[in-house]
C-alpha positions, 0 to 999 in steps of 0.5 A: 208901418203899423197902427198903435195906440196909447192906453191912457185914452181908455181910462176906466176900461177893463183890459179885455174890453180895451184890447178887443175894441182896438183890435176890432178897429185895426190897431195891432199895437198898444203902448202902456203908460205905467201910471195908469195901473199904479204909481210905481211899476214895482206895485204892478202885480204879476197877475196884471202883467200876465193879463196884459200879455194874455189879452195881447196874445188873444187879440193879436195885439203887440205890446209896443212898450211904455211911455210917460215913464217918470210921471209917477212916483213923485220926486223923480228927476234925471237932472236934480242937483241932489245925487240921491234923487238922480240915483233913485231915478236911475234905479227906477229907470231900471225897474221900468226896463224890467217892467217893459220886458215883463210885458214883452215891450220893446220901446220906452219913450223918454219924454217926462218933461218935468223930470229932465228940466234944466234947473235954476243955476244949472248949465246945459253941460251939467244937465247933460252929464247928469242925464247920461249918468242916470241913463247908462244903467238902464241902457245897459239893461236894455242891451240884454232885453231887446229894448230901446229907450227913445228920447223925445224932443218936446216943445219949449212950453213943456221943457227947456231941455231938448226942444228939437229933433236935432238937439235930441240927435246931438245928445244921442250922438254924445251918449253913443249907446246902441239902445238910445234912439230917437222918438218923434211926435207930430205935436212937438214937431209942429212947434219947430221952425223946420217943416215936419217932413224935413225933420223926419228925413233928417232923422232917418238914421236915428228914428225908432218910434213915432207918435201921431196927433195934432198941434191942437193936442187931439187926434190926427185929422182933427186939426190943421196938420196934413198927414199926407206929406208926413206919411210920404216922408216916413215912406221915403226914409223906409220907416217900418215902425209904429204910428202910435196914437197919443193924444192929450185932449180926451174930450171927444171920447175914447171910441171917437178918438180911436175910430177917427184916427185910424180911418184918417191915417189909412187914407195915406198909408 
């Protein structure tokens, strides 16, 4: 397992400073939220993409890929009854694949709760059909670019579509595309009735990526979640991917979040 971290924690930091800092702590992967650069990936300059790759090479940090895919630009939806909005979103997903490939990433985490909700008057089969249709073009692009789109179960507070790992696995099975995989997040799993280690073990066949955090929306070790059984379960299933740090409460400060997280995780890995 490898240590990664998400870039939105470092709001306002220069790229070089961020890469230098995370590398010095022992992180070897960086996960990008595209909206931290521009509202649309189409507006991110060639120079910026090159700087990301140059810094990654200089500091021996891999670009994991992207998350928070559909937060910006405004007006995107995988489930809208409006076919034009869904088509626009499908095209943007393809642009995200291109951007991820341009920065040498391999993973796209599909959370985006507001852009996948079941709307008023919509049925679950209808929404599944819409999402599948919207994802197929980008998934087909992923085949040629060594990229996986990883579906993220989220809590009922965030979305009403796919709230458990099992629901995500069932949808992945329905789509049946080799580049659609599973992403698990500790905060989200903490809302399930099933123990987190059991979720991990039951997800062995599909798990591609993993976010570390706490139910309190802060970093590992800052709350009540014990990572010993979580890491043991990941080891038991032979998980070799990233432990990528994603938090939602930045109040402790980027330095504290990054330092305390990796120090805590190293107790178990």
